[in-house]
DSSP file (Angstrom, degrees, kcal/mol; ACC not computed):
  #  RESIDUE AA STRUCTURE BP1 BP2  ACC     N-H-->O    O-->H-N    N-H-->O    O-->H-N    TCO  KAPPA ALPHA  PHI   PSI    X-CA   Y-CA   Z-CA
    1    1 A M              0   0    0      0, 0.0     5,-0.0     0, 0.0     0, 0.0   0.000 360.0 360.0 360.0 142.3   23.2  -23.4  -64.3
    2    2 A S     >  -     0   0    0      1,-0.1     4,-2.6     4,-0.0     5,-0.2  -0.227 360.0-107.7 -70.2 163.3   26.8  -24.3  -63.3
    3    3 A G  H  > S+     0   0    0      1,-0.2     4,-2.4     2,-0.2     5,-0.2   0.886 121.1  48.4 -58.3 -42.6   28.5  -27.3  -64.7
    4    4 A S  H  > S+     0   0    0      2,-0.2     4,-2.4     1,-0.2    -1,-0.2   0.899 111.6  50.3 -66.8 -40.4   28.3  -29.2  -61.5
    5    5 A G  H  > S+     0   0    0      2,-0.2     4,-2.1     1,-0.2    -2,-0.2   0.907 111.6  47.4 -63.5 -42.7   24.6  -28.3  -61.2
    6    6 A A  H  X S+     0   0    0     -4,-2.6     4,-2.5     2,-0.2    -2,-0.2   0.905 112.7  49.7 -66.3 -41.2   23.8  -29.5  -64.7
    7    7 A S  H  X S+     0   0    0     -4,-2.4     4,-2.7     1,-0.2    -2,-0.2   0.893 109.9  51.3 -63.4 -39.4   25.8  -32.7  -64.1
    8    8 A L  H  X S+     0   0    0     -4,-2.4     4,-2.3     2,-0.2    -1,-0.2   0.892 110.2  48.7 -65.6 -38.7   23.9  -33.3  -60.9
    9    9 A E  H  X S+     0   0    0     -4,-2.1     4,-2.5     2,-0.2    -2,-0.2   0.904 111.4  49.8 -67.5 -40.5   20.6  -32.8  -62.8
   10   10 A Q  H  X S+     0   0    0     -4,-2.5     4,-2.6     2,-0.2    -2,-0.2   0.917 110.9  49.9 -61.8 -42.6   21.7  -35.2  -65.5
   11   11 A L  H  X S+     0   0    0     -4,-2.7     4,-2.8     1,-0.2    -2,-0.2   0.916 110.0  50.7 -62.4 -42.9   22.7  -37.8  -62.8
   12   12 A E  H  X S+     0   0    0     -4,-2.3     4,-2.4     2,-0.2    -1,-0.2   0.926 112.0  46.8 -61.3 -44.7   19.4  -37.4  -61.1
   13   13 A Q  H  X S+     0   0    0     -4,-2.5     4,-2.2     1,-0.2    -2,-0.2   0.907 113.2  49.2 -64.0 -41.3   17.5  -38.0  -64.4
   14   14 A Q  H  X S+     0   0    0     -4,-2.6     4,-2.5     2,-0.2    -2,-0.2   0.898 111.3  49.3 -65.9 -40.8   19.7  -41.0  -65.3
   15   15 A L  H  X S+     0   0    0     -4,-2.8     4,-2.8     2,-0.2    -2,-0.2   0.909 110.4  50.4 -64.6 -42.1   19.1  -42.5  -61.8
   16   16 A E  H  X S+     0   0    0     -4,-2.4     4,-2.2     2,-0.2    -2,-0.2   0.905 111.3  48.8 -62.1 -40.9   15.4  -42.0  -62.1
   17   17 A R  H  X S+     0   0    0     -4,-2.2     4,-2.3     2,-0.2    -2,-0.2   0.919 112.7  47.7 -64.0 -44.3   15.4  -43.7  -65.5
   18   18 A A  H  X S+     0   0    0     -4,-2.5     4,-2.4     2,-0.2    -2,-0.2   0.910 111.5  50.4 -64.7 -42.3   17.5  -46.6  -64.2
   19   19 A I  H  X S+     0   0    0     -4,-2.8     4,-2.4     1,-0.2    -1,-0.2   0.912 110.4  49.8 -62.7 -42.0   15.2  -47.0  -61.1
   20   20 A E  H  X S+     0   0    0     -4,-2.2     4,-2.3     2,-0.2    -1,-0.2   0.913 111.1  49.1 -63.5 -42.2   12.2  -47.1  -63.4
   21   21 A N  H  X S+     0   0    0     -4,-2.3     4,-2.3     2,-0.2    -2,-0.2   0.890 110.9  49.7 -65.7 -38.5   13.8  -49.7  -65.6
   22   22 A V  H  X S+     0   0    0     -4,-2.4     4,-2.4     2,-0.2    -1,-0.2   0.901 109.8  52.0 -65.0 -40.0   14.7  -51.8  -62.6
   23   23 A R  H  X S+     0   0    0     -4,-2.4     4,-1.9     1,-0.2    -2,-0.2   0.922 110.6  48.1 -61.3 -43.9   11.1  -51.5  -61.4
   24   24 A Q  H  X S+     0   0    0     -4,-2.3     4,-2.4     1,-0.2    -2,-0.2   0.896 110.0  51.6 -65.2 -39.2    9.8  -52.7  -64.8
   25   25 A V  H  X S+     0   0    0     -4,-2.3     4,-3.0     1,-0.2     5,-0.3   0.911 107.3  53.8 -62.8 -41.3   12.2  -55.6  -64.8
   26   26 A R  H  X S+     0   0    0     -4,-2.4     4,-2.3     1,-0.2    -1,-0.2   0.893 109.0  48.6 -59.8 -40.0   10.9  -56.6  -61.3
   27   27 A I  H  X S+     0   0    0     -4,-1.9     4,-1.2     2,-0.2    -2,-0.2   0.939 113.3  46.5 -65.2 -46.9    7.4  -56.6  -62.6
   28   28 A V  H  < S+     0   0    0     -4,-2.4     3,-0.3     1,-0.2    -2,-0.2   0.912 115.4  46.2 -62.5 -43.0    8.3  -58.7  -65.7
   29   29 A V  H >< S+     0   0    0     -4,-3.0     3,-1.2     1,-0.2    -1,-0.2   0.869 105.6  59.1 -70.1 -36.5   10.3  -61.2  -63.6
   30   30 A S  H 3< S+     0   0    0     -4,-2.3    -1,-0.2     1,-0.3    -2,-0.2   0.803 121.8  26.2 -65.3 -26.4    7.7  -61.5  -60.8
   31   31 A D  T 3< S-     0   0    0     -4,-1.2    -1,-0.3    -3,-0.3    -2,-0.1  -0.429  92.1-177.1-129.2  57.1    5.2  -62.8  -63.4
   32   32 A F    <   -     0   0    0     -3,-1.2    -3,-0.1     2,-0.0    -4,-0.1  -0.331   8.7-179.9 -68.5 133.9    7.6  -64.2  -66.0
   33   33 A Q    >   -     0   0    0     -5,-0.1     3,-2.4    -2,-0.1     4,-0.2  -0.983  35.5-123.6-125.9 139.8    6.2  -65.7  -69.2
   34   34 A P  G >  S+     0   0    0      0, 0.0     3,-1.6     0, 0.0    -1,-0.1   0.833 111.8  59.3 -54.6 -34.1    8.5  -67.2  -71.9
   35   35 A Q  G 3  S+     0   0    0      1,-0.3     4,-0.3     2,-0.1    -3,-0.0   0.644  97.3  63.1 -70.9 -11.3    7.2  -64.8  -74.5
   36   36 A G  G <> S+     0   0    0     -3,-2.4     4,-2.5     1,-0.2    -1,-0.3   0.430  74.5  97.1 -89.1   0.6    8.3  -61.9  -72.3
   37   37 A Q  H <> S+     0   0    0     -3,-1.6     4,-2.7    -4,-0.2     5,-0.2   0.902  80.7  50.0 -59.9 -44.8   12.0  -62.9  -72.6
   38   38 A P  H  > S+     0   0    0      0, 0.0     4,-2.4     0, 0.0    -1,-0.2   0.918 112.7  47.2 -61.3 -40.3   12.9  -60.5  -75.5
   39   39 A A  H  > S+     0   0    0     -4,-0.3     4,-2.4     2,-0.2    -2,-0.2   0.901 112.4  50.2 -65.9 -39.4   11.3  -57.6  -73.5
   40   40 A L  H  X S+     0   0    0     -4,-2.5     4,-2.6     2,-0.2    -1,-0.2   0.920 110.5  49.3 -63.8 -43.9   13.2  -58.7  -70.4
   41   41 A N  H  X S+     0   0    0     -4,-2.7     4,-2.4     1,-0.2    -2,-0.2   0.909 110.6  50.9 -61.0 -42.6   16.5  -58.8  -72.3
   42   42 A Q  H  X S+     0   0    0     -4,-2.4     4,-2.0    -5,-0.2    -1,-0.2   0.913 111.4  47.5 -63.0 -42.6   15.8  -55.4  -73.8
   43   43 A K  H  X S+     0   0    0     -4,-2.4     4,-2.4     2,-0.2    -2,-0.2   0.899 111.2  50.9 -65.6 -40.7   15.2  -53.9  -70.3
   44   44 A L  H  X S+     0   0    0     -4,-2.6     4,-2.1     1,-0.2    -2,-0.2   0.901 110.5  49.2 -64.5 -39.7   18.3  -55.6  -68.9
   45   45 A Q  H  X S+     0   0    0     -4,-2.4     4,-2.2     2,-0.2    -1,-0.2   0.883 110.0  52.1 -65.3 -36.7   20.4  -54.1  -71.7
   46   46 A Q  H  X S+     0   0    0     -4,-2.0     4,-2.9     2,-0.2    -2,-0.2   0.901 107.3  52.0 -65.7 -40.1   18.8  -50.7  -71.0
   47   47 A I  H  X S+     0   0    0     -4,-2.4     4,-2.6     2,-0.2    -2,-0.2   0.908 109.0  50.7 -61.2 -41.8   19.8  -51.0  -67.3
   48   48 A C  H  X S+     0   0    0     -4,-2.1     4,-2.0     2,-0.2    -2,-0.2   0.913 111.5  47.2 -61.8 -42.7   23.3  -51.8  -68.4
   49   49 A R  H  X S+     0   0    0     -4,-2.2     4,-2.4     2,-0.2    -2,-0.2   0.907 111.2  51.9 -65.3 -40.5   23.4  -48.7  -70.6
   50   50 A D  H  X S+     0   0    0     -4,-2.9     4,-2.5     1,-0.2    -2,-0.2   0.925 109.8  48.6 -59.8 -44.8   21.9  -46.6  -67.8
   51   51 A L  H  X S+     0   0    0     -4,-2.6     4,-2.2     1,-0.2    -1,-0.2   0.866 110.0  52.1 -64.8 -35.7   24.6  -47.8  -65.4
   52   52 A A  H  X S+     0   0    0     -4,-2.0     4,-1.8     2,-0.2    -1,-0.2   0.909 110.3  48.3 -65.1 -41.4   27.3  -47.0  -68.0
   53   53 A E  H  X S+     0   0    0     -4,-2.4     4,-1.5     2,-0.2    -2,-0.2   0.899 110.4  51.4 -64.5 -40.9   25.8  -43.5  -68.4
   54   54 A I  H  X S+     0   0    0     -4,-2.5     4,-0.7     1,-0.2     3,-0.2   0.907 109.2  51.2 -61.9 -41.0   25.8  -43.0  -64.6
   55   55 A D  H >< S+     0   0    0     -4,-2.2     3,-0.6     1,-0.2    -1,-0.2   0.854 105.6  55.3 -65.7 -34.0   29.4  -44.1  -64.5
   56   56 A K  H 3< S+     0   0    0     -4,-1.8     4,-0.3     1,-0.2    -1,-0.2   0.836 106.7  51.6 -65.9 -31.9   30.3  -41.5  -67.2
   57   57 A L  H >X S+     0   0    0     -4,-1.5     4,-0.8    -3,-0.2     3,-0.7   0.626  85.9  90.6 -79.4 -13.2   28.8  -38.8  -65.0
   58   58 A R  H XX S+     0   0    0     -4,-0.7     3,-1.2    -3,-0.6     4,-0.8   0.881  80.9  53.1 -54.0 -47.0   30.9  -39.8  -62.0
   59   59 A P  H 34 S+     0   0    0      0, 0.0     3,-0.4     0, 0.0    -1,-0.2   0.840 106.8  53.6 -61.8 -30.0   33.9  -37.6  -62.7
   60   60 A S  H <4 S+     0   0    0     -3,-0.7    -2,-0.2    -4,-0.3   -53,-0.1   0.666 119.7  31.9 -79.3 -13.9   31.7  -34.5  -62.9
   61   61 A V  H X< S+     0   0    0     -3,-1.2     3,-1.5    -4,-0.8    -1,-0.2   0.298  86.5 101.4-122.2   8.7   30.0  -35.1  -59.6
   62   62 A Q  T 3< S+     0   0    0     -4,-0.8    -2,-0.1    -3,-0.4    -1,-0.1   0.704  75.6  62.5 -71.3 -17.0   32.8  -36.7  -57.6
   63   63 A D  T 3  S+     0   0    0     -4,-0.2     2,-0.5    -3,-0.1    -1,-0.3   0.515  78.9 105.3 -84.2  -3.2   33.6  -33.5  -55.7
   64   64 A I    <   -     0   0    0     -3,-1.5     2,-0.5   -60,-0.0    -3,-0.0  -0.665  65.5-144.5 -80.2 125.2   30.2  -33.4  -54.1
   65   65 A Q        -     0   0    0     -2,-0.5    -2,-0.1     0, 0.0    -3,-0.0  -0.781  15.6-172.3 -93.6 128.8   30.3  -34.5  -50.5
   66   66 A V        -     0   0    0     -2,-0.5     5,-0.1     3,-0.0    -2,-0.0  -0.983  27.5-118.9-120.8 123.6   27.4  -36.5  -49.0
   67   67 A P    >>  -     0   0    0      0, 0.0     3,-1.5     0, 0.0     4,-0.7  -0.316  18.6-128.4 -59.5 141.4   27.2  -37.2  -45.3
   68   68 A L  H >> S+     0   0    0      1,-0.3     4,-1.5     2,-0.2     3,-0.6   0.794 105.9  69.6 -62.0 -27.0   27.3  -40.9  -44.5
   69   69 A E  H 3> S+     0   0    0      1,-0.2     4,-2.2     2,-0.2    -1,-0.3   0.799  89.2  63.4 -62.0 -27.2   24.2  -40.4  -42.4
   70   70 A V  H <> S+     0   0    0     -3,-1.5     4,-2.3     1,-0.2    -1,-0.2   0.901 101.8  49.5 -63.5 -39.5   22.2  -39.8  -45.6
   71   71 A F  H <X S+     0   0    0     -4,-0.7     4,-2.9    -3,-0.6    -1,-0.2   0.877 108.8  52.0 -68.1 -36.6   23.0  -43.3  -46.7
   72   72 A D  H  X S+     0   0    0     -4,-1.5     4,-1.7     2,-0.2    -1,-0.2   0.904 108.8  52.3 -61.5 -39.9   21.9  -44.6  -43.3
   73   73 A Y  H  <>S+     0   0    0     -4,-2.2     5,-2.3     2,-0.2    -2,-0.2   0.928 111.4  45.1 -59.3 -47.8   18.7  -42.6  -43.8
   74   74 A I  H ><5S+     0   0    0     -4,-2.3     3,-2.0     1,-0.2    -2,-0.2   0.916 110.6  53.7 -63.8 -44.5   18.2  -44.2  -47.3
   75   75 A D  H 3<5S+     0   0    0     -4,-2.9    -1,-0.2     1,-0.3    -2,-0.2   0.814 104.6  55.7 -61.0 -30.4   18.9  -47.7  -45.9
   76   76 A A  T 3<5S-     0   0    0     -4,-1.7    -1,-0.3    -5,-0.2    -2,-0.2   0.452 120.8-110.9 -81.4   0.1   16.3  -47.2  -43.2
   77   77 A G  T < 5S+     0   0    0     -3,-2.0     2,-0.2     1,-0.3    -3,-0.2   0.642  73.4 135.1  82.9  14.7   13.7  -46.5  -46.0
   78   78 A R      < -     0   0    0     -5,-2.3    -1,-0.3    -6,-0.2    -2,-0.1  -0.623  65.8 -95.3 -98.0 159.3   13.4  -42.8  -45.1
   79   79 A N    >   -     0   0    0     -2,-0.2     3,-1.7     1,-0.2     4,-0.2  -0.566  25.5-149.7 -73.1 120.3   13.3  -39.9  -47.6
   80   80 A P  G >  S+     0   0    0      0, 0.0     3,-1.2     0, 0.0     4,-0.4   0.732  94.0  68.3 -65.6 -19.5   16.8  -38.5  -47.9
   81   81 A Q  G 3  S+     0   0    0      1,-0.3     4,-0.4     2,-0.2     3,-0.2   0.701  95.1  56.4 -72.4 -16.4   15.3  -35.1  -48.7
   82   82 A L  G <> S+     0   0    0     -3,-1.7     4,-2.5     1,-0.2    -1,-0.3   0.494  82.6  89.6 -88.5  -4.2   14.1  -35.0  -45.1
   83   83 A F  H <> S+     0   0    0     -3,-1.2     4,-2.4    -4,-0.2     5,-0.2   0.927  87.0  47.5 -58.5 -48.3   17.6  -35.5  -43.7
   84   84 A T  H  > S+     0   0    0     -4,-0.4     4,-2.6    -3,-0.2    -1,-0.2   0.908 111.0  52.0 -61.5 -42.7   18.3  -31.7  -43.6
   85   85 A K  H  > S+     0   0    0     -4,-0.4     4,-2.3     1,-0.2    -1,-0.2   0.932 110.9  47.1 -59.9 -46.1   15.0  -31.0  -41.9
   86   86 A D  H  X S+     0   0    0     -4,-2.5     4,-2.4     1,-0.2    -1,-0.2   0.880 110.7  52.5 -65.3 -37.4   15.7  -33.7  -39.2
   87   87 A C  H  X S+     0   0    0     -4,-2.4     4,-2.6     2,-0.2    -1,-0.2   0.915 110.1  48.8 -62.2 -42.9   19.3  -32.3  -38.7
   88   88 A M  H  X S+     0   0    0     -4,-2.6     4,-2.6     2,-0.2    -2,-0.2   0.898 111.0  49.9 -64.8 -40.4   17.8  -28.8  -38.2
   89   89 A E  H  X S+     0   0    0     -4,-2.3     4,-2.3     2,-0.2    -2,-0.2   0.907 111.8  48.1 -65.2 -40.4   15.3  -30.1  -35.7
   90   90 A K  H  X S+     0   0    0     -4,-2.4     4,-2.6     2,-0.2    -2,-0.2   0.911 112.4  49.0 -65.2 -41.7   18.0  -32.0  -33.8
   91   91 A A  H  X S+     0   0    0     -4,-2.6     4,-2.5     2,-0.2    -2,-0.2   0.904 111.5  49.6 -64.0 -41.2   20.2  -28.8  -33.8
   92   92 A H  H  X S+     0   0    0     -4,-2.6     4,-2.3     2,-0.2    -2,-0.2   0.911 111.4  49.0 -64.0 -41.8   17.3  -26.7  -32.6
   93   93 A S  H  X S+     0   0    0     -4,-2.3     4,-2.0     2,-0.2    -2,-0.2   0.917 112.8  46.9 -63.4 -44.5   16.5  -29.3  -29.8
   94   94 A K  H  X S+     0   0    0     -4,-2.6     4,-2.6     2,-0.2    -2,-0.2   0.891 110.0  54.3 -64.3 -39.2   20.2  -29.3  -28.7
   95   95 A N  H  X S+     0   0    0     -4,-2.5     4,-2.7     1,-0.2    -2,-0.2   0.915 108.3  48.8 -61.0 -44.0   20.3  -25.5  -28.8
   96   96 A E  H  X S+     0   0    0     -4,-2.3     4,-2.0     2,-0.2    -1,-0.2   0.885 110.8  51.1 -63.4 -38.4   17.3  -25.4  -26.5
   97   97 A E  H  X S+     0   0    0     -4,-2.0     4,-1.8     2,-0.2    -2,-0.2   0.923 111.6  46.5 -63.9 -44.6   19.0  -27.8  -24.2
   98   98 A V  H  X S+     0   0    0     -4,-2.6     4,-2.7     1,-0.2    -2,-0.2   0.891 109.6  54.4 -66.5 -40.0   22.2  -25.7  -24.1
   99   99 A K  H  X S+     0   0    0     -4,-2.7     4,-2.6     1,-0.2    -1,-0.2   0.906 107.1  51.8 -59.3 -40.4   20.2  -22.5  -23.5
  100  100 A G  H  X S+     0   0    0     -4,-2.0     4,-2.2     2,-0.2    -1,-0.2   0.902 110.0  48.5 -61.6 -41.9   18.5  -24.2  -20.5
  101  101 A K  H  X S+     0   0    0     -4,-1.8     4,-2.5     2,-0.2    -2,-0.2   0.913 110.7  50.7 -65.4 -42.3   22.0  -25.1  -19.1
  102  102 A I  H  X S+     0   0    0     -4,-2.7     4,-2.4     1,-0.2    -2,-0.2   0.927 111.1  48.4 -61.9 -44.6   23.3  -21.6  -19.6
  103  103 A N  H  X S+     0   0    0     -4,-2.6     4,-2.5     1,-0.2    -1,-0.2   0.892 110.0  52.0 -62.6 -39.0   20.2  -20.2  -17.8
  104  104 A A  H  X S+     0   0    0     -4,-2.2     4,-2.5     2,-0.2    -2,-0.2   0.916 110.7  48.0 -63.4 -42.4   20.7  -22.6  -15.0
  105  105 A Y  H  X S+     0   0    0     -4,-2.5     4,-2.8     2,-0.2    -2,-0.2   0.893 110.8  51.5 -65.9 -38.4   24.4  -21.6  -14.6
  106  106 A R  H  X S+     0   0    0     -4,-2.4     4,-2.5     2,-0.2    -2,-0.2   0.923 111.7  46.4 -62.9 -43.9   23.4  -17.9  -14.7
  107  107 A M  H  X S+     0   0    0     -4,-2.5     4,-2.6     2,-0.2    -2,-0.2   0.900 112.6  50.7 -65.3 -39.5   20.8  -18.5  -11.9
  108  108 A F  H  X S+     0   0    0     -4,-2.5     4,-2.9     2,-0.2    -2,-0.2   0.923 110.4  49.5 -63.0 -43.4   23.4  -20.5  -10.0
  109  109 A K  H  X S+     0   0    0     -4,-2.8     4,-2.7     2,-0.2    -2,-0.2   0.925 111.9  47.8 -61.6 -45.2   25.9  -17.7  -10.3
  110  110 A A  H  X S+     0   0    0     -4,-2.5     4,-2.0     2,-0.2    -2,-0.2   0.927 114.7  45.9 -61.5 -44.9   23.4  -15.0   -9.2
  111  111 A H  H  X S+     0   0    0     -4,-2.6     4,-2.4     1,-0.2    -2,-0.2   0.902 112.5  51.0 -64.7 -40.5   22.4  -17.2   -6.2
  112  112 A L  H  X S+     0   0    0     -4,-2.9     4,-3.1     1,-0.2     5,-0.2   0.906 109.2  50.8 -63.4 -42.0   26.1  -17.9   -5.4
  113  113 A L  H  X S+     0   0    0     -4,-2.7     4,-2.4     2,-0.2    -1,-0.2   0.889 110.0  50.2 -64.0 -38.2   26.9  -14.2   -5.5
  114  114 A V  H  X S+     0   0    0     -4,-2.0     4,-1.2     2,-0.2    -2,-0.2   0.939 114.5  43.9 -63.0 -46.5   24.0  -13.4   -3.1
  115  115 A E  H  X S+     0   0    0     -4,-2.4     4,-1.7     1,-0.2    -2,-0.2   0.904 114.0  49.9 -66.0 -41.5   25.2  -16.1   -0.7
  116  116 A L  H  X S+     0   0    0     -4,-3.1     4,-3.9     1,-0.2     8,-0.2   0.886 106.4  55.6 -66.1 -37.5   28.8  -15.1   -1.0
  117  117 A S  H  < S+     0   0    0     -4,-2.4    -1,-0.2     1,-0.2    -2,-0.2   0.829 108.5  49.2 -65.8 -28.1   28.0  -11.4   -0.3
  118  118 A A  H  < S+     0   0    0     -4,-1.2    -1,-0.2    -3,-0.2    -2,-0.2   0.863 123.1  30.8 -74.8 -36.3   26.3  -12.5    2.9
  119  119 A V  H  < S+     0   0    0     -4,-1.7    -2,-0.2     1,-0.2    -3,-0.2   0.871 135.4  22.8 -91.5 -41.8   29.2  -14.6    4.1
  120  120 A F     X  +     0   0    0     -4,-3.9     4,-2.0    -5,-0.2    -1,-0.2  -0.625  67.5 160.4-126.6  71.2   32.2  -12.8    2.6
  121  121 A P  H  > S+     0   0    0      0, 0.0     4,-1.8     0, 0.0    -1,-0.1   0.900  76.2  45.1 -65.7 -41.2   31.1   -9.2    1.9
  122  122 A S  H  > S+     0   0    0      1,-0.2     4,-2.0     2,-0.2     5,-0.1   0.906 113.7  49.1 -70.6 -39.5   34.6   -7.6    1.7
  123  123 A E  H  > S+     0   0    0      1,-0.2     4,-2.6     2,-0.2    -1,-0.2   0.876 110.5  51.7 -64.7 -37.4   36.0  -10.4   -0.5
  124  124 A L  H  X S+     0   0    0     -4,-2.0     4,-2.6    -8,-0.2    -1,-0.2   0.867 107.2  52.5 -69.8 -35.5   33.0  -10.1   -2.9
  125  125 A K  H  X S+     0   0    0     -4,-1.8     4,-2.1     2,-0.2    -1,-0.2   0.916 111.4  47.3 -62.8 -42.4   33.5   -6.3   -3.1
  126  126 A Y  H  X S+     0   0    0     -4,-2.0     4,-2.6     2,-0.2    -2,-0.2   0.925 111.2  51.5 -63.4 -45.0   37.1   -6.9   -4.1
  127  127 A Y  H  X S+     0   0    0     -4,-2.6     4,-2.5     1,-0.2    -2,-0.2   0.929 110.9  47.6 -56.8 -48.4   36.0   -9.6   -6.6
  128  128 A R  H  X S+     0   0    0     -4,-2.6     4,-2.2     2,-0.2    -1,-0.2   0.865 110.7  52.0 -63.9 -37.2   33.5   -7.2   -8.2
  129  129 A A  H  X S+     0   0    0     -4,-2.1     4,-2.0     2,-0.2    -1,-0.2   0.927 110.7  47.4 -65.1 -44.4   36.2   -4.4   -8.4
  130  130 A V  H  X S+     0   0    0     -4,-2.6     4,-2.4     1,-0.2    -2,-0.2   0.913 111.4  51.4 -62.9 -42.4   38.6   -6.8  -10.1
  131  131 A R  H  X S+     0   0    0     -4,-2.5     4,-2.1     1,-0.2    -1,-0.2   0.888 108.4  51.7 -62.6 -39.1   35.9   -7.9  -12.6
  132  132 A M  H  X S+     0   0    0     -4,-2.2     4,-2.0     2,-0.2    -1,-0.2   0.890 109.4  50.0 -64.8 -39.4   35.1   -4.3  -13.4
  133  133 A E  H  X S+     0   0    0     -4,-2.0     4,-1.6     2,-0.2    -2,-0.2   0.916 110.0  51.1 -64.3 -43.2   38.7   -3.6  -14.1
  134  134 A D  H  X S+     0   0    0     -4,-2.4     4,-0.6     1,-0.2    -2,-0.2   0.905 110.6  48.2 -61.7 -41.4   38.9   -6.6  -16.4
  135  135 A R  H >< S+     0   0    0     -4,-2.1     3,-0.5     1,-0.2    -1,-0.2   0.865 110.9  50.3 -67.9 -36.7   35.9   -5.5  -18.3
  136  136 A S  H 3< S+     0   0    0     -4,-2.0    -1,-0.2     1,-0.2    -2,-0.2   0.767 107.4  54.8 -74.8 -23.8   37.1   -2.0  -18.8
  137  137 A N  H 3<        0   0    0     -4,-1.6    -1,-0.2     1,-0.2    -2,-0.2   0.593 360.0 360.0 -82.4 -11.8   40.5   -3.2  -20.1
  138  138 A Q    <<        0   0    0     -4,-0.6    -1,-0.2    -3,-0.5    -2,-0.1   0.474 360.0 360.0 -84.6 360.0   38.9   -5.3  -22.8
């Protein structure tokens, strides 16, 4: 595995550990008992150590670019791993829309050429001859 990949995996593990510790602190705090104070202090110190470790990993992963939309996704409570899937679906939808427009323009062009040939037959012959020359010169 490359250095960046290994660093990314370490960061992921460290983040998961920190999240789990924060979850445990939330449980302890939500039903706080005075005898739980030492355990709470220990968990808070562990969170501080986790954050320090995460900060140490920052230089090895700072060149990784994350689209800002991913953070919007996370803030909305959605799974960031589905971001790429949604982007692909949006791109596919836009592609289908553009294909439809292209087909509409092609049909319009064909219809226009039929109508022009009825009204301006000699000009259309000249147009087609010029187009053929352009295509053969390319």
